[in-house]
C-alpha positions in Angstrom: -0.3 -0.4 0.3 1.0 3.4 -1.8 0.5 6.4 0.8 0.9 9.9 0.1 2.6 12.6 1.7 -0.8 14.0 2.9 -2.9 11.1 3.6 0.1 9.8 5.7 -0.7 13.2 7.3 -4.1 12.8 7.6 -4.0 8.7 9.1 -1.5 10.8 11.8 -3.3 13.4 12.7 -6.5 11.5 12.8 -5.1 8.7 15.2 -3.6 11.2 17.1 -7.2 13.0 17.5 -7.8 10.4 19.8 -7.3 10.8 23.6 -6.7 7.5 24.7 -4.7 6.8 21.5 -2.5 9.9 22.0 -1.9 9.1 25.8 -1.0 5.4 25.4 1.8 7.0 22.6 2.8 9.6 24.4 3.2 7.1 27.4 5.1 4.3 25.5 7.3 6.9 24.3 8.5 9.6 26.6 10.8 8.9 29.5 9.5 6.9 32.3 10.1 10.0 34.6 7.6 11.4 33.0 5.4 9.0 31.6 4.6 8.6 35.5 3.1 12.1 36.5 1.0 11.8 33.4 -2.9 11.5 34.8 -6.2 10.9 32.4 -5.8 11.4 28.9 -3.9 14.0 27.1 -6.4 16.9 25.8 -5.7 18.1 21.9 -4.9 21.9 20.9 -5.8 22.4 17.7 -3.3 24.1 14.8 -0.4 23.5 14.1 3.3 24.7 13.8 4.4 23.4 11.0 6.0 25.6 8.5 3.7 25.1 5.1 6.7 24.2 2.9 7.5 20.9 5.7 3.6 19.9 5.9 4.3 17.5 2.8 6.8 15.3 5.2 5.8 16.4 8.5 3.2 16.8 10.9 2.5 17.7 14.5 0.1 18.3 17.7 -0.3 20.1 20.9 -1.4 18.5 23.9 -2.2 19.9 27.0 -1.8 17.5 30.1 -2.8 17.1 33.4 0.0 16.2 36.0 0.5 14.4 39.1 -0.4 17.2 42.3 -2.7 19.4 39.4 -0.5 21.2 37.8 -0.9 21.4 33.4 1.9 21.6 31.6 2.3 20.9 26.9 3.7 18.3 25.1 4.7 19.1 21.6 4.8 16.1 18.8 6.7 16.4 15.8 6.7 13.5 13.3 8.3 13.2 10.0 6.5 10.0 8.0 8.1 8.4 5.5 6.9 5.7 2.8 9.9 4.0 3.0 13.4 4.5 4.2 15.5 6.9 3.1 18.9 5.0 2.7 20.9 8.5 2.2 20.4 9.7 5.8 21.3 7.0 8.4 19.2 8.6 11.6 17.4 12.2 12.5 17.7 12.8 15.5 16.2 16.3 17.4 18.0 17.1 20.8 15.2 18.5 23.2 16.1 19.8 26.1 15.1 17.6 28.8 12.0 18.6 30.9 11.9 19.3 34.3 8.4 18.7 36.0 9.9 21.1 39.1 9.8 23.9 37.3 6.1 23.0 35.5 
């Protein structure tokens, strides 16, 4: 099955609109020390921050979450979707500062 960029984007966005699905993915992918702080399912914040030129290969979602202790925080997910591995690229990594939940 060959999905073009718009189908990848549509599939990702539709899947991640489901609070339970988004919550499961976040808990699976976030570091355990952060994931264990999440309470309940995330709330989707509408919109996109991806530049128009990059939307054919990237999708994003912003969520508001509740943390233990009652505070809230935001989690931003940026996904690069591809239909096949790119042999010219070994790995793409995005370095982000570690979250400090004490400061949230």
